[in-house]
DRENPA-3360 file (N, C-alpha, C; in nm, 2 decimals, always signed):
BEGIN
1 = MQVQLDYE = +0.08/-0.12/+0.00/+0.00/+0.00/+0.00/+0.09/+0.12/+0.00 ~ +0.07/+0.22/-0.09/+0.13/+0.34/-0.09/+0.06/+0.45/-0.02 ~ +0.14/+0.51/+0.07/+0.08/+0.62/+0.15/+0.08/+0.75/+0.07 ~ -0.04/+0.81/+0.06/-0.06/+0.94/+0.00/-0.06/+1.05/+0.09 ~ +0.05/+1.14/+0.07/+0.07/+1.25/+0.17/-0.03/+1.36/+0.13 ~ -0.06/+1.38/+0.01/-0.14/+1.50/-0.03/-0.26/+1.45/-0.10 ~ -0.38/+1.47/-0.05/-0.50/+1.43/-0.11/-0.56/+1.52/-0.21 ~ -0.50/+1.64/-0.22/-0.54/+1.73/-0.31/-0.45/+1.75/-0.43;
9 = TELTLALF = -0.45/+1.65/-0.52/-0.36/+1.65/-0.64/-0.44/+1.71/-0.76 ~ -0.36/+1.77/-0.84/-0.42/+1.83/-0.97/-0.37/+1.75/-1.09 ~ -0.47/+1.73/-1.17/-0.45/+1.64/-1.29/-0.42/+1.73/-1.41 ~ -0.32/+1.71/-1.48/-0.28/+1.79/-1.60/-0.28/+1.69/-1.71 ~ -0.36/+1.72/-1.82/-0.37/+1.63/-1.94/-0.32/+1.69/-2.07 ~ -0.21/+1.65/-2.11/-0.14/+1.70/-2.22/-0.15/+1.60/-2.34 ~ -0.17/+1.67/-2.46/-0.19/+1.59/-2.59/-0.06/+1.60/-2.67 ~ -0.02/+1.48/-2.73/+0.10/+1.49/-2.81/+0.07/+1.41/-2.94;
17 = SSRDQADQ = +0.14/+1.45/-3.05/+0.10/+1.40/-3.18/+0.17/+1.26/-3.21 ~ +0.26/+1.22/-3.12/+0.31/+1.08/-3.14/+0.35/+1.02/-3.01 ~ +0.37/+0.89/-3.01/+0.42/+0.82/-2.89/+0.56/+0.87/-2.86 ~ +0.65/+0.88/-2.96/+0.78/+0.92/-2.93/+0.79/+1.06/-2.86 ~ +0.71/+1.15/-2.91/+0.71/+1.29/-2.84/+0.66/+1.27/-2.70 ~ +0.56/+1.19/-2.68/+0.50/+1.17/-2.54/+0.61/+1.10/-2.45 ~ +0.68/+1.01/-2.50/+0.79/+0.95/-2.42/+0.90/+1.04/-2.39 ~ +0.94/+1.13/-2.48/+1.04/+1.24/-2.45/+0.99/+1.32/-2.34;
25 = AVDQLRSH = +0.86/+1.36/-2.34/+0.80/+1.45/-2.24/+0.80/+1.38/-2.11 ~ +0.77/+1.25/-2.11/+0.77/+1.17/-1.98/+0.91/+1.17/-1.92 ~ +1.01/+1.15/-2.01/+1.16/+1.15/-1.98/+1.20/+1.28/-1.91 ~ +1.15/+1.39/-1.98/+1.19/+1.53/-1.93/+1.13/+1.55/-1.79 ~ +1.00/+1.51/-1.77/+0.93/+1.52/-1.65/+1.01/+1.45/-1.53 ~ +1.05/+1.32/-1.56/+1.12/+1.25/-1.47/+1.25/+1.31/-1.43 ~ +1.32/+1.37/-1.54/+1.46/+1.43/-1.51/+1.44/+1.56/-1.42 ~ +1.32/+1.62/-1.42/+1.30/+1.74/-1.35/+1.23/+1.70/-1.21;
33 = GTKGDMIS = +1.23/+1.58/-1.17/+1.19/+1.53/-1.04/+1.04/+1.49/-1.02 ~ +0.96/+1.48/-1.13/+0.83/+1.42/-1.12/+0.84/+1.27/-1.10 ~ +0.78/+1.22/-1.00/+0.78/+1.08/-0.97/+0.71/+1.00/-1.09 ~ +0.77/+0.88/-1.12/+0.71/+0.80/-1.23/+0.57/+0.75/-1.21 ~ +0.54/+0.73/-1.08/+0.40/+0.68/-1.06/+0.29/+0.78/-1.06 ~ +0.34/+0.91/-1.09/+0.24/+1.02/-1.10/+0.22/+1.05/-1.25 ~ +0.29/+0.98/-1.34/+0.28/+1.01/-1.48/+0.22/+0.89/-1.55 ~ +0.12/+0.91/-1.64/+0.07/+0.80/-1.72/+0.04/+0.84/-1.85;
41 = ERTLGSGI = +0.02/+0.75/-1.95/-0.01/+0.79/-2.09/-0.09/+0.68/-2.15 ~ -0.17/+0.72/-2.26/-0.25/+0.63/-2.34/-0.29/+0.70/-2.46 ~ -0.33/+0.62/-2.56/-0.37/+0.67/-2.69/-0.50/+0.73/-2.68 ~ -0.54/+0.84/-2.73/-0.66/+0.91/-2.72/-0.75/+0.86/-2.83 ~ -0.87/+0.81/-2.79/-0.96/+0.77/-2.90/-1.04/+0.88/-2.97 ~ -1.11/+0.85/-3.07/-1.18/+0.96/-3.14/-1.29/+1.01/-3.06 ~ -1.32/+1.14/-3.09/-1.43/+1.21/-3.01/-1.40/+1.36/-3.01 ~ -1.48/+1.43/-2.94/-1.47/+1.57/-2.92/-1.44/+1.59/-2.77;
49 = YQVADGTL = -1.32/+1.67/-2.75/-1.28/+1.69/-2.61/-1.27/+1.83/-2.58 ~ -1.31/+1.88/-2.46/-1.29/+2.02/-2.42/-1.15/+2.05/-2.38 ~ -1.09/+2.15/-2.44/-0.96/+2.19/-2.41/-0.96/+2.29/-2.28 ~ -0.86/+2.28/-2.20/-0.86/+2.36/-2.08/-0.85/+2.50/-2.11 ~ -0.92/+2.57/-2.03/-0.94/+2.72/-2.04/-0.83/+2.79/-1.96 ~ -0.74/+2.86/-2.01/-0.63/+2.93/-1.94/-0.67/+3.07/-1.90 ~ -0.79/+3.11/-1.90/-0.82/+3.25/-1.87/-0.83/+3.28/-1.73 ~ -0.82/+3.17/-1.64/-0.82/+3.20/-1.50/-0.70/+3.29/-1.46;
57 = GEEMSALW = -0.59/+3.27/-1.52/-0.47/+3.36/-1.49/-0.49/+3.49/-1.54 ~ -0.56/+3.51/-1.65/-0.60/+3.64/-1.69/-0.70/+3.72/-1.60 ~ -0.79/+3.64/-1.54/-0.88/+3.71/-1.44/-0.80/+3.75/-1.32 ~ -0.71/+3.66/-1.27/-0.64/+3.70/-1.15/-0.55/+3.82/-1.18 ~ -0.50/+3.83/-1.31/-0.42/+3.94/-1.35/-0.51/+4.07/-1.35 ~ -0.62/+4.06/-1.40/-0.72/+4.18/-1.40/-0.75/+4.22/-1.25 ~ -0.76/+4.12/-1.16/-0.79/+4.15/-1.02/-0.67/+4.23/-0.96 ~ -0.55/+4.18/-0.98/-0.44/+4.26/-0.93/-0.42/+4.40/-0.99;
65 = KGALIGVP = -0.45/+4.41/-1.13/-0.44/+4.53/-1.19/-0.55/+4.64/-1.13 ~ -0.67/+4.58/-1.12/-0.77/+4.67/-1.06/-0.74/+4.71/-0.92 ~ -0.67/+4.62/-0.84/-0.63/+4.66/-0.70/-0.53/+4.77/-0.70 ~ -0.43/+4.75/-0.80/-0.32/+4.85/-0.80/-0.38/+4.99/-0.85 ~ -0.48/+5.00/-0.93/-0.54/+5.11/-0.97/-0.62/+5.17/-0.85 ~ -0.69/+5.08/-0.78/-0.78/+5.12/-0.67/-0.71/+5.19/-0.55 ~ -0.59/+5.14/-0.52/-0.52/+5.18/-0.41/-0.49/+5.33/-0.41 ~ -0.42/+5.39/-0.51/-0.40/+5.52/-0.51/-0.54/+5.61/-0.52;
73 = LGVVGGVL = -0.63/+5.56/-0.60/-0.76/+5.63/-0.60/-0.82/+5.64/-0.46 ~ -0.82/+5.52/-0.39/-0.87/+5.52/-0.25/-0.80/+5.62/-0.15 ~ -0.67/+5.62/-0.17/-0.58/+5.71/-0.09/-0.63/+5.86/-0.11 ~ -0.63/+5.90/-0.24/-0.67/+6.03/-0.28/-0.81/+6.06/-0.22 ~ -0.91/+5.97/-0.24/-1.04/+5.99/-0.18/-1.04/+6.00/-0.04 ~ -0.97/+5.92/+0.03/-0.97/+5.92/+0.18/-0.90/+6.05/+0.23 ~ -0.79/+6.09/+0.17/-0.73/+6.21/+0.21/-0.81/+6.34/+0.18 ~ -0.88/+6.34/+0.06/-0.97/+6.46/+0.03/-1.09/+6.46/+0.14;
81 = LAVALGDG = -1.14/+6.35/+0.17/-1.24/+6.34/+0.26/-1.20/+6.39/+0.40 ~ -1.08/+6.35/+0.45/-1.03/+6.39/+0.58/-1.01/+6.54/+0.57 ~ -0.95/+6.59/+0.47/-0.93/+6.74/+0.45/-1.06/+6.81/+0.46 ~ -1.15/+6.76/+0.39/-1.29/+6.83/+0.38/-1.35/+6.83/+0.53 ~ -1.33/+6.72/+0.60/-1.38/+6.72/+0.73/-1.30/+6.81/+0.84 ~ -1.18/+6.85/+0.79/-1.10/+6.94/+0.88/-1.03/+6.87/+0.99 ~ -1.01/+6.74/+0.98/-0.94/+6.67/+1.09/-0.79/+6.68/+1.08 ~ -0.73/+6.64/+1.20/-0.58/+6.66/+1.20/-0.51/+6.55/+1.12;
89 = PITTLWIG = -0.37/+6.56/+1.12/-0.29/+6.48/+1.04/-0.30/+6.32/+1.07 ~ -0.31/+6.29/+1.19/-0.32/+6.15/+1.23/-0.46/+6.09/+1.18 ~ -0.56/+6.16/+1.19/-0.69/+6.11/+1.14/-0.69/+6.11/+0.98 ~ -0.62/+6.21/+0.92/-0.61/+6.21/+0.78/-0.53/+6.09/+0.73 ~ -0.42/+6.05/+0.81/-0.35/+5.93/+0.78/-0.43/+5.81/+0.78 ~ -0.51/+5.79/+0.89/-0.59/+5.67/+0.90/-0.70/+5.66/+0.80 ~ -0.76/+5.77/+0.77/-0.87/+5.77/+0.67/-0.81/+5.74/+0.53 ~ -0.69/+5.79/+0.51/-0.61/+5.77/+0.38/-0.59/+5.61/+0.37;
97 = LAGAANGA = -0.54/+5.55/+0.48/-0.51/+5.41/+0.48/-0.64/+5.33/+0.46 ~ -0.74/+5.37/+0.52/-0.88/+5.30/+0.50/-0.92/+5.31/+0.35 ~ -0.90/+5.43/+0.29/-0.93/+5.46/+0.16/-0.85/+5.36/+0.07 ~ -0.72/+5.34/+0.10/-0.63/+5.25/+0.03/-0.68/+5.11/+0.03 ~ -0.72/+5.07/+0.15/-0.77/+4.93/+0.16/-0.91/+4.92/+0.09 ~ -0.99/+5.01/+0.10/-1.12/+5.00/+0.02/-1.09/+5.01/-0.12 ~ -1.00/+5.10/-0.17/-0.97/+5.10/-0.31/-0.91/+4.98/-0.37 ~ -0.83/+4.91/-0.28/-0.77/+4.77/-0.33/-0.88/+4.67/-0.34;
105 = ILGGFLGA = -0.97/+4.66/-0.25/-1.08/+4.56/-0.25/-1.17/+4.59/-0.37 ~ -1.22/+4.72/-0.38/-1.32/+4.75/-0.48/-1.25/+4.75/-0.62 ~ -1.13/+4.79/-0.63/-1.05/+4.79/-0.76/-1.03/+4.64/-0.80 ~ -0.99/+4.56/-0.71/-0.98/+4.42/-0.74/-1.11/+4.35/-0.79 ~ -1.21/+4.38/-0.72/-1.34/+4.32/-0.76/-1.38/+4.37/-0.90 ~ -1.37/+4.51/-0.92/-1.40/+4.56/-1.06/-1.32/+4.51/-1.16 ~ -1.18/+4.49/-1.14/-1.10/+4.43/-1.23/-1.13/+4.29/-1.28 ~ -1.17/+4.21/-1.18/-1.21/+4.07/-1.21/-1.34/+4.07/-1.28;
113 = IMRARFDD = -1.43/+4.15/-1.23/-1.57/+4.15/-1.29/-1.56/+4.20/-1.43 ~ -1.48/+4.29/-1.46/-1.47/+4.34/-1.61/-1.41/+4.24/-1.69 ~ -1.31/+4.17/-1.64/-1.24/+4.06/-1.72/-1.33/+3.95/-1.75 ~ -1.41/+3.91/-1.64/-1.50/+3.79/-1.66/-1.62/+3.84/-1.74 ~ -1.67/+3.96/-1.72/-1.79/+4.00/-1.79/-1.77/+4.02/-1.95 ~ -1.65/+4.05/-1.99/-1.63/+4.06/-2.13/-1.55/+3.94/-2.19 ~ -1.56/+3.83/-2.12/-1.49/+3.71/-2.18/-1.61/+3.63/-2.25 ~ -1.61/+3.66/-2.38/-1.72/+3.59/-2.46/-1.68/+3.46/-2.52;
121 = DVAPTLAV = -1.55/+3.42/-2.49/-1.49/+3.30/-2.55/-1.58/+3.18/-2.50 ~ -1.61/+3.09/-2.59/-1.67/+2.96/-2.56/-1.55/+2.87/-2.55 ~ -1.55/+2.78/-2.45/-1.44/+2.69/-2.43/-1.41/+2.62/-2.55 ~ -1.28/+2.62/-2.60/-1.25/+2.56/-2.72/-1.25/+2.40/-2.71 ~ -1.28/+2.34/-2.82/-1.28/+2.19/-2.82/-1.19/+2.14/-2.92 ~ -1.15/+2.01/-2.91/-1.05/+1.94/-3.00/-1.13/+1.82/-3.05 ~ -1.14/+1.81/-3.18/-1.21/+1.69/-3.25/-1.10/+1.60/-3.29 ~ -1.11/+1.48/-3.24/-1.00/+1.37/-3.28/-1.08/+1.27/-3.37;
129 = TEGEDLVL = -1.03/+1.26/-3.49/-1.10/+1.17/-3.58/-1.05/+1.03/-3.57 ~ -1.12/+0.93/-3.63/-1.07/+0.79/-3.62/-0.95/+0.78/-3.69 ~ -0.85/+0.71/-3.64/-0.72/+0.69/-3.71/-0.61/+0.79/-3.67 ~ -0.66/+0.90/-3.60/-0.56/+1.00/-3.55/-0.49/+0.93/-3.43 ~ -0.36/+0.94/-3.42/-0.29/+0.86/-3.31/-0.24/+0.97/-3.20 ~ -0.33/+1.05/-3.15/-0.28/+1.15/-3.04/-0.26/+1.06/-2.91 ~ -0.16/+1.11/-2.84/-0.12/+1.04/-2.72/-0.16/+1.14/-2.60 ~ -0.22/+1.09/-2.50/-0.26/+1.17/-2.38/-0.16/+1.13/-2.27;
137 = VAVETSGS = -0.10/+1.24/-2.22/+0.00/+1.21/-2.10/-0.07/+1.28/-1.98 ~ -0.09/+1.20/-1.88/-0.16/+1.26/-1.76/-0.06/+1.27/-1.65 ~ -0.05/+1.38/-1.58/+0.04/+1.40/-1.46/-0.04/+1.45/-1.35 ~ -0.02/+1.38/-1.24/-0.09/+1.43/-1.11/+0.03/+1.50/-1.03 ~ -0.01/+1.63/-1.00/+0.08/+1.71/-0.92/+0.02/+1.74/-0.78 ~ +0.11/+1.76/-0.69/+0.07/+1.79/-0.56/+0.06/+1.94/-0.54 ~ -0.03/+1.99/-0.46/-0.04/+2.13/-0.43/+0.07/+2.18/-0.33 ~ +0.14/+2.09/-0.27/+0.23/+2.13/-0.17/+0.34/+2.23/-0.22;
145 = PASETSRV = +0.43/+2.19/-0.32/+0.52/+2.29/-0.38/+0.44/+2.37/-0.48 ~ +0.43/+2.50/-0.46/+0.34/+2.58/-0.53/+0.37/+2.59/-0.68 ~ +0.49/+2.56/-0.72/+0.52/+2.57/-0.86/+0.52/+2.44/-0.93 ~ +0.49/+2.33/-0.86/+0.50/+2.20/-0.93/+0.41/+2.19/-1.05 ~ +0.29/+2.23/-1.04/+0.20/+2.22/-1.16/+0.24/+2.31/-1.27 ~ +0.28/+2.43/-1.24/+0.33/+2.51/-1.35/+0.46/+2.47/-1.41 ~ +0.55/+2.41/-1.33/+0.67/+2.34/-1.39/+0.63/+2.23/-1.48 ~ +0.54/+2.15/-1.44/+0.50/+2.03/-1.52/+0.44/+2.08/-1.65;
153 = RSDLKESG = +0.35/+2.18/-1.64/+0.29/+2.24/-1.77/+0.39/+2.30/-1.86 ~ +0.49/+2.37/-1.80/+0.59/+2.42/-1.88/+0.68/+2.32/-1.95 ~ +0.72/+2.22/-1.87/+0.79/+2.10/-1.94/+0.72/+2.04/-2.05 ~ +0.58/+2.01/-2.02/+0.50/+1.95/-2.13/+0.50/+2.04/-2.25 ~ +0.48/+2.17/-2.24/+0.48/+2.26/-2.35/+0.61/+2.26/-2.42 ~ +0.72/+2.26/-2.35/+0.85/+2.25/-2.41/+0.88/+2.13/-2.48 ~ +0.81/+2.02/-2.45/+0.83/+1.89/-2.51/+0.74/+1.88/-2.63 ~ +0.66/+1.98/-2.66/+0.58/+1.98/-2.78/+0.44/+1.95/-2.77;
161 = ALGFLDPS = +0.38/+1.96/-2.64/+0.24/+1.93/-2.63/+0.15/+2.02/-2.72 ~ +0.06/+1.95/-2.79/-0.04/+2.03/-2.88/-0.14/+2.12/-2.80 ~ -0.17/+2.07/-2.68/-0.26/+2.14/-2.59/-0.29/+2.06/-2.46 ~ -0.38/+2.12/-2.39/-0.42/+2.06/-2.27/-0.57/+2.03/-2.26 ~ -0.62/+1.92/-2.21/-0.76/+1.89/-2.19/-0.80/+1.93/-2.06 ~ -0.93/+1.97/-2.04/-0.98/+2.01/-1.91/-1.03/+1.89/-1.84 ~ -0.96/+1.85/-1.73/-0.99/+1.72/-1.66/-1.12/+1.73/-1.57 ~ -1.18/+1.85/-1.57/-1.30/+1.87/-1.47/-1.43/+1.85/-1.55;
169 = VPQTERLL = -1.43/+1.84/-1.68/-1.56/+1.82/-1.75/-1.60/+1.67/-1.75 ~ -1.73/+1.64/-1.74/-1.77/+1.51/-1.73/-1.73/+1.41/-1.85 ~ -1.71/+1.46/-1.97/-1.67/+1.37/-2.08/-1.53/+1.33/-2.04 ~ -1.44/+1.41/-2.00/-1.30/+1.36/-1.97/-1.29/+1.28/-1.85 ~ -1.38/+1.30/-1.75/-1.39/+1.21/-1.63/-1.43/+1.08/-1.67 ~ -1.54/+1.06/-1.76/-1.58/+0.94/-1.81/-1.47/+0.86/-1.89 ~ -1.40/+0.94/-1.97/-1.29/+0.88/-2.05/-1.19/+0.82/-1.96 ~ -1.16/+0.88/-1.85/-1.05/+0.83/-1.76/-1.11/+0.71/-1.67;
177 = ETHPIARA = -1.24/+0.71/-1.65/-1.30/+0.60/-1.58/-1.30/+0.47/-1.66 ~ -1.36/+0.49/-1.79/-1.37/+0.38/-1.88/-1.25/+0.33/-1.94 ~ -1.15/+0.41/-1.96/-1.03/+0.38/-2.02/-0.91/+0.42/-1.93 ~ -0.88/+0.34/-1.82/-0.77/+0.38/-1.73/-0.64/+0.40/-1.80 ~ -0.57/+0.50/-1.76/-0.44/+0.54/-1.83/-0.34/+0.45/-1.76 ~ -0.26/+0.38/-1.85/-0.15/+0.30/-1.81/-0.03/+0.38/-1.76 ~ +0.02/+0.35/-1.64/+0.13/+0.42/-1.58/+0.26/+0.40/-1.67 ~ +0.33/+0.51/-1.70/+0.45/+0.50/-1.77/+0.56/+0.43/-1.70;
185 = A = +0.62/+0.34/-1.78/+0.72/+0.25/-1.72/+0.85/+0.32/-1.70;
% end
């Protein structure tokens, strides 16, 4: 029995155009420290698969940009309010800091909302026809080292991954249940 230390693993599903390319990717992952029992591969059957949506990073970026814009606006608003009230410098400082905090929160929310609101993109799909020999490489990464998943995705991209499937959609979950992925040797 293998002891599992982290029960919150993240599954990354990368597509490759050939078995050789997939094997090279697996070798690169192992050379960078990914354990062999966390990597698996199989040939992908025909069908339509949903591709992973990478816009979450864009939404987080919009959140931070909104917060960065909101902080100085909040400070200015807070200081102007304090000056209008005619309070002393200590009160002005505290109201300015409160304005900065409110500006960061509201700016972050508005940035994320604006990015999500104007994202009209439908999740892309990949159609695999009969006879196409695409290879699916699955890698389970742990959430403990924060950069493990991003390192694995970067390694897979460098190795020539055509793209990534979304592991959270029901079709991909059914695929993994009905066709277990053989662990890479």
